[in-house]
C-alpha positions in Angstrom: 79.2 6.8 140.7 79.6 5.4 137.2 83.2 5.5 135.9 84.3 4.4 132.5 87.9 3.5 131.5 89.3 4.1 128.0 92.6 2.4 127.0 94.3 3.4 123.8 97.2 1.1 122.8 99.1 3.3 120.4 102.3 3.0 118.5 104.4 5.2 120.7 102.7 4.4 123.9 99.5 3.5 125.8 97.2 6.2 127.2 94.6 5.2 129.7 91.9 7.7 130.7 89.2 7.6 133.4 85.9 9.3 132.8 83.0 10.0 135.1 79.8 9.2 133.2 77.7 11.0 135.9 79.7 14.3 135.7 78.3 17.4 134.0 81.3 17.4 131.7 81.6 13.6 131.2 84.1 14.1 128.4 86.7 15.6 130.8 89.3 13.2 132.1 89.1 12.4 135.7 92.6 11.1 135.5 95.0 10.0 132.7 98.4 8.3 132.3 100.7 7.4 129.5 103.6 5.0 129.3 105.8 4.8 126.2 107.6 1.8 124.7 110.1 1.1 121.9 109.7 0.3 118.3 112.1 -2.4 116.9 113.4 -2.2 113.3 115.6 -5.2 112.7 115.8 -4.4 109.0 115.1 -1.4 106.7 111.3 -1.2 106.2 110.5 -3.5 109.1 108.6 -2.4 112.2 107.9 -4.6 115.3 106.8 -4.2 118.9 106.8 -6.6 121.9 103.3 -7.3 123.1 104.7 -7.6 126.6 105.5 -3.9 126.4 101.9 -3.1 125.7 100.7 -5.2 128.6 103.1 -3.7 131.0 102.1 -0.2 129.9 98.4 -1.1 130.3 98.9 -2.4 133.8 101.0 0.6 134.7 98.6 3.2 133.4 95.5 1.6 134.9 97.2 1.6 138.3 98.3 5.2 137.9 94.8 6.5 137.0 93.2 4.6 139.9 95.8 6.1 142.2 95.5 9.6 140.8 91.7 9.7 141.0 91.4 7.9 144.3 88.5 6.0 142.9 87.0 2.8 144.1 87.8 0.3 141.3 84.3 -1.2 141.8 82.9 2.1 140.5 84.5 1.5 137.1 81.5 0.0 135.3 83.2 -0.8 132.0 86.5 -0.8 130.1 86.9 0.1 126.4 89.9 -0.8 124.2 91.3 1.2 121.3 94.5 0.5 119.5 96.8 0.7 116.5 95.3 -1.4 113.7 96.7 -4.2 111.5 99.4 -5.5 113.9 99.9 -9.3 114.0 100.1 -11.0 117.4 100.6 -14.8 117.2 100.1 -17.0 120.3 100.8 -20.7 120.9 98.2 -23.1 122.4 99.1 -22.0 125.9 98.6 -18.3 125.0 102.3 -17.4 125.0 103.5 -14.9 122.4 105.5 -16.6 119.6 107.3 -13.6 118.1 107.3 -9.8 118.3 104.3 -8.2 116.6 104.7 -7.1 113.0 102.9 -3.7 113.2 100.9 -1.5 110.8 103.8 0.5 109.3 105.9 -2.6 108.4 106.6 -2.8 104.7 108.1 -6.3 104.2 105.1 -8.0 102.6 105.0 -6.8 99.0 105.3 -10.3 97.7 102.6 -11.6 100.0 100.3 -8.8 98.7 100.9 -10.1 95.2 100.1 -13.6 96.4 96.8 -12.5 98.0 95.8 -10.7 94.9 96.6 -13.7 92.7 94.8 -16.2 94.9 91.6 -14.1 95.6 91.5 -11.9 92.5 91.9 -8.1 92.7 88.2 -7.3 92.0 86.9 -10.0 94.2 89.2 -9.0 97.1 87.8 -5.4 97.0 84.2 -6.8 96.8 84.7 -8.8 100.0 87.2 -6.9 102.1 86.5 -3.5 100.6 90.2 -2.8 100.0 93.1 -3.9 97.7 95.9 -6.0 99.2 98.1 -3.6 101.2 101.4 -4.2 103.0 100.0 -2.6 106.1 97.1 -5.0 106.5 97.3 -8.2 108.7 96.7 -10.9 106.1 99.9 -10.3 104.2 101.8 -10.4 107.6 100.3 -13.8 108.3 101.4 -15.1 105.0 104.9 -13.6 105.5 105.4 -15.6 108.7 104.1 -18.7 107.0 106.5 -18.2 104.1 109.5 -17.1 106.1 109.1 -18.5 109.6 107.3 -21.9 109.1 108.4 -23.1 112.6 106.7 -20.1 114.2 103.6 -20.5 112.0 103.3 -24.2 112.8 103.1 -23.4 116.5 100.5 -20.7 116.1 97.1 -21.4 117.7 95.7 -17.9 117.9 96.0 -14.7 115.8 95.0 -11.4 117.5 95.3 -7.7 116.9 97.2 -5.5 119.3 94.3 -4.3 121.4 92.8 -7.8 121.3 95.9 -9.2 122.9 95.3 -6.8 125.7 91.7 -8.0 125.9 93.0 -11.6 126.2 95.3 -10.6 129.0 92.5 -8.8 130.8 89.7 -11.4 130.3 91.2 -14.6 129.0 88.9 -14.3 125.9 90.0 -14.5 122.3 87.8 -11.9 120.7 87.9 -9.0 118.3 85.3 -6.5 116.9 84.3 -5.4 113.4 86.1 -2.1 113.1 89.6 -3.4 113.9 89.0 -6.8 112.1 88.1 -4.8 108.9 91.8 -3.9 108.7 93.0 -7.5 108.6 91.9 -8.2 105.0 90.1 -11.4 106.2 86.8 -9.9 107.1 83.7 -9.9 104.8 83.1 -6.1 105.4 79.6 -6.1 104.0 78.7 -9.1 106.1 80.6 -8.1 109.2 82.1 -11.5 109.8 85.1 -13.6 108.7 85.1 -14.3 105.0 85.2 -18.1 104.5 86.1 -17.5 100.8 89.2 -15.4 101.5 90.3 -17.5 104.4 90.0 -20.7 102.3 91.8 -19.2 99.2 94.6 -18.1 101.5 94.7 -21.5 103.2 94.4 -20.0 106.7 92.8 -22.1 109.5 89.7 -20.2 110.6 90.1 -21.6 114.1 93.2 -19.3 114.5 90.9 -16.2 114.3 89.0 -14.8 117.3 85.2 -14.4 117.6 83.9 -11.2 116.0 81.7 -8.8 118.0 80.1 -5.4 117.4 82.1 -2.7 119.0 79.8 -1.9 122.0 79.2 -5.5 122.9 80.7 -6.9 126.1 83.4 -9.5 125.2 84.4 -10.7 128.6 85.2 -9.6 132.2 88.4 -8.9 134.0 89.9 -12.0 135.5 91.2 -12.3 139.1 94.8 -12.5 137.9 94.4 -9.4 135.7 92.7 -7.6 138.6 95.7 -8.3 140.8 98.0 -6.9 138.1 96.0 -3.8 137.1 94.1 -2.8 140.2 90.7 -3.2 138.5 87.9 -5.1 140.2 87.5 -8.7 139.0 84.4 -9.1 136.9 84.6 -5.6 135.3 83.1 -5.8 131.9 85.3 -5.2 128.8 83.6 -4.0 125.6 84.7 -4.7 122.1 86.1 -1.3 121.6 87.5 -0.1 118.2 90.5 0.4 116.0 92.1 3.8 116.5 90.3 5.8 113.8 86.9 4.2 114.5 87.4 5.0 118.2 88.4 8.6 117.3 85.2 8.9 115.3 83.1 8.0 118.4 85.2 10.4 120.5 84.4 13.2 118.1 80.7 12.3 117.7 81.2 11.2 114.0 78.5 8.6 114.4 75.7 9.5 111.9 75.4 10.3 108.3 76.6 13.7 107.1 79.4 13.9 109.7 83.1 13.6 109.0 86.4 14.5 110.4 89.8 15.5 109.0 92.9 14.6 111.0 96.0 16.6 110.3 98.6 14.5 112.0 101.8 13.1 110.5 99.6 11.6 107.9 96.2 13.1 107.1 92.8 11.3 107.2 89.4 12.2 105.9 86.9 9.9 107.7 83.2 9.9 107.0 80.4 7.9 108.6 77.8 6.2 106.4 74.8 4.0 107.2 74.8 2.7 103.6 77.7 0.4 102.6 79.8 2.1 99.9 83.0 0.5 98.4 85.3 2.2 95.9 86.0 -0.4 93.2 89.2 1.4 92.4 90.5 0.9 96.0 91.4 4.6 96.4 89.9 4.8 99.9 89.3 2.3 102.7 85.8 1.1 103.7 85.6 -0.5 107.1 82.9 -1.5 109.5 82.6 1.3 112.0 82.0 1.2 115.7 78.2 1.9 115.3 76.5 -1.4 114.8 75.1 -1.8 111.3 77.1 1.1 109.8 80.5 1.7 108.1 83.1 4.4 107.6 85.0 5.4 104.5 88.5 6.8 105.0 91.0 8.5 102.6 94.6 9.0 103.6 97.3 11.6 102.7 100.7 10.2 103.6 102.5 13.5 104.2 100.1 15.9 105.8 101.5 17.3 109.0 104.7 15.6 108.0 105.0 18.2 105.2 104.7 21.1 107.6 107.1 19.5 110.1 109.6 19.0 107.3 109.3 22.6 106.3 109.6 23.8 109.9 112.7 21.7 110.6 114.5 22.8 107.5 113.4 26.3 106.8 111.9 27.9 110.0 114.9 28.1 112.4 114.1 31.8 113.0 110.5 31.0 114.0 111.7 28.1 116.2 114.2 30.4 118.0 111.7 33.2 118.4 109.1 30.8 119.7 111.5 29.4 122.2 112.1 32.9 123.6 108.4 33.7 123.7 107.3 30.5 125.2 105.0 29.7 122.3 104.7 26.9 119.8 106.7 27.5 116.6 103.6 26.6 114.5 101.8 29.6 116.1 104.3 31.9 114.6 104.4 30.0 111.3 100.6 30.5 111.1 101.1 34.2 111.4 103.6 34.2 108.7 101.5 32.1 106.3 98.4 34.3 106.9 100.3 37.3 105.4 100.4 35.5 102.0 97.3 35.6 99.7 95.3 32.6 98.6 97.1 30.8 95.9 100.5 32.0 97.1 101.0 34.2 94.0 100.7 31.2 91.7 102.7 28.7 93.7 101.5 25.1 94.3 102.8 22.3 96.5 102.3 18.5 96.1 102.6 16.8 99.5 104.0 13.5 98.3 107.0 13.3 100.5 106.2 9.6 101.3 104.4 8.6 98.2 100.6 8.8 98.3 97.6 6.6 99.1 94.4 8.5 98.3 93.6 8.8 95.5 96.7 7.7 93.7 98.1 4.6 95.5 101.6 5.5 94.2 104.6 4.8 96.3 106.9 6.5 93.8 105.4 10.0 93.6 107.3 12.7 95.4 106.9 16.3 96.7 106.9 19.2 94.3 106.8 23.0 94.4 105.2 24.1 91.1 105.3 27.6 89.8 108.3 28.8 91.9 109.6 32.2 90.8 112.1 34.8 92.0 109.3 36.8 93.7 108.4 34.0 96.1 109.6 34.1 99.7 109.9 31.5 102.4 106.5 32.6 103.6 105.0 31.8 100.2 106.4 28.3 100.4 105.1 27.9 103.9 101.5 28.7 102.9 101.8 26.6 99.8 102.6 23.6 101.9 99.5 24.2 104.0 97.3 24.7 100.9 98.8 21.7 99.1 97.9 19.4 102.0 94.4 20.9 102.1 94.0 20.1 98.4 95.2 16.6 99.0 92.6 16.2 101.7 90.0 17.5 99.4 91.0 14.7 96.9 89.7 12.3 99.5 86.5 14.3 100.0 85.9 14.2 96.2 86.3 10.4 96.1 83.7 10.1 98.9 81.3 12.3 97.0 81.7 10.0 94.0 80.7 7.1 96.3 77.6 8.9 97.4 78.9 9.7 100.9 77.5 13.1 101.8 79.3 15.5 104.2 77.4 18.4 105.9 79.9 19.2 108.7 83.6 18.5 109.3 85.6 18.3 112.4 89.3 19.0 112.5 91.6 16.8 114.6 95.3 16.3 115.2 98.0 18.8 115.6 97.2 20.7 112.4 93.6 20.9 113.5 94.6 23.3 116.3 95.6 25.9 113.6 92.7 28.4 113.0 94.3 29.3 109.6 94.4 25.7 108.5 90.9 25.0 109.7 89.7 28.0 107.6 91.5 26.7 104.6 89.7 23.3 105.1 86.3 25.1 105.4 86.9 27.2 102.3 88.3 24.4 100.1 85.7 21.8 101.3 82.8 24.3 101.2 81.5 23.1 104.6 81.7 24.3 108.2 84.7 23.1 110.2 84.8 22.9 113.9 86.7 21.2 116.8 85.6 19.1 119.7 86.1 20.5 123.3 87.6 17.2 124.6 91.0 16.2 123.4 90.8 12.6 124.5 89.8 11.2 121.2 90.1 7.4 121.0 90.1 6.9 124.7 86.9 8.8 125.1 85.4 7.0 122.1 85.9 3.5 123.6 84.8 4.7 127.0 81.5 5.7 125.3 81.4 2.2 123.7 81.9 0.6 127.1 79.2 2.8 128.6 76.8 1.6 125.8 77.8 -2.0 126.4 76.9 -1.9 130.1 73.7 0.1 129.6 74.6 3.6 130.7 73.8 4.8 127.2 71.1 3.2 125.1 73.1 3.5 121.9 76.5 4.8 120.7 74.7 7.9 119.2 73.0 8.6 122.6 76.3 8.3 124.4 77.9 10.8 122.0 75.0 13.2 122.3 75.3 13.1 126.1 79.1 13.6 126.1 80.5 15.3 123.1 80.6 19.1 122.9 82.0 21.1 119.9 83.5 24.6 119.6 81.9 27.2 117.3 82.5 26.3 113.6 84.5 28.2 111.1 82.2 28.7 108.1 83.4 28.8 104.5 83.9 32.3 103.0 82.2 32.3 99.6 84.8 34.7 97.9 87.7 32.7 99.4 86.2 29.4 98.3 85.9 30.8 94.8 89.5 32.0 94.9 90.8 28.5 95.8 88.9 26.7 93.1 91.2 27.4 90.1 94.3 26.5 92.1 92.7 23.2 93.2 91.7 22.4 89.6 95.3 23.0 88.5 96.5 20.9 91.4 94.5 17.9 90.2 96.2 18.1 86.8 99.7 17.9 88.2 99.9 14.3 89.3 98.7 12.8 86.0 101.2 15.0 84.2 104.0 13.8 86.4 103.0 10.2 86.9 105.3 8.7 84.3 108.3 10.9 85.2 107.9 9.8 88.9 108.4 6.2 87.7 111.5 7.2 85.7 112.9 9.0 88.8 112.4 5.9 90.9 114.5 3.9 88.5 117.5 6.2 88.5 
C-alpha cells in the first residue's frame, strides 16, 4: 500500500489529509483532521501567530489521521507541505523561535516597502521579483524587525516561511521551495533562486535564508524525535511542497498551459499556469514560480469577492437566513434562487466590490464599494445579483490583464465557497467566455502537496502525470452566447467607473 500525507498549514488551522495512491479514487481522503489556533493582533493592522501552535496542530492532526485510518505509518511513502504564504519565522542559532510570526495579512510595513523600492528601484524590483513591494510579502517584515526590534534581529540565524518551519521541525532541515519563496520578495523569480542583487541592496545576510528546492523534490526525512511526536515512521521523505495557491493549483489539475482557476473565497483569485515566464511591468498581478518545475503562475486578486456577498447576507438577508435555518439549507442556496429571478444587468444596476480597497488591477487601498445606477425600481434582489455580477466583472479584470500578458485560458475551474453556486459559475462562464467546471475532490492544497510528494518519491513520473491519475472534474457549464453578449455592455461600463471615481476616492480618504 502506498499512502501519501498532505499537510496544509492555514491561517485559521492546520488540515492534514491521508490519501491512498493505489485506490481507484486516489483523490478521496482516507482520513482527515483539522486543529484550529488563534490569531494575535497586538495593534490595529498587525497580525501574528505562534509557530508552536502550528507545530502542535501538525503533530495532533497527523496522529489523528493515523488513528482514524488504522494505517501502518510505514505505508506513508511521502509527506507534502502546503501553507499560508509570506509569514516571517525567525530562529536563533539553536533553532528556537525568536518572536511570533508576522503573517501575510499584517499591514505594519508600509515604510519598509518604501525603503525596498528606494533601495532596489521600482522597475528593477519587478524585473527580478516579478512584483512591486507589498506589505504582505516577507522582505518588508524582515526589514521591520531590523528597524524596530534590533535585538531580535541580531539573534536571528535562520529565516523560514510557515510551512518551512514545520519542515524544520519534521526533518531538521532548513529548506524552502520556489513557489512559496516567490512570495518573499527576495527570489529571482525568472532564475528560480535567491537574488543576490536584492539581498545585497537590502543588506540581508544570505546565510539566513534556506536552501531553495523545486516543489516535488525531497528536502529531508522525518527524524526520530519528530516520529515520536507525530506517529510517522522515522525516515519518511518530506517533499518541498508549495504555497497555498500553488498547492491548490496542483490539487485542481491546473498544471499545464491553458488551464486556470477562479477562487471565490473571502477574496477572489484568478490563477493561471504558464510555461512561458510573463511579468506585468505595471505590477497589477503576481507572477510566481509554480509547483511544476520550470513553469510559473500568474495570479490576480480581488480583495472583496465572497466578502461582498457575505457582507450583503449579514446585513440584508435576514429573511433568507431564518428561512434557511428552518429548512436545514445554506442561506446562500436561497440567495442564489432570489438572484436568479433578476435579469442580466440587474435593470441597469452595477456594483463595485471594493469594500477592502483593491489589488488587481488597481492597487488602490483607498477605493471603496459602490452601487451605481440605483433607482426606485430596484429591489433587494436586484442588489443581491448586482453584488454577484460586480465580483464577476472584477475577476474578469484579472483575466483581461492575463490576456495582455499573453497568458491564454481555455478552461476555468471554480473553487472556494462561491464556486459551489451554479448561478455564479454560469456568470463566470458567460463573462469570461470559457467553460467553467469544478473538481470532484474538495481537498485542494492538501491533495496538491500529496501529489507533489508522490512525484518526489517516484509514484508519479511528473506532477502532470500525478494530476492526470488523480484529478477528476465535474461536467462544465458552457458560456451561453446570448448571455455573454448581454453582459458585455455592462462590463464595459463597469471598467469606466473606477477611473471616473479614482480622484474622489482619494478625497474621501482624506476626510
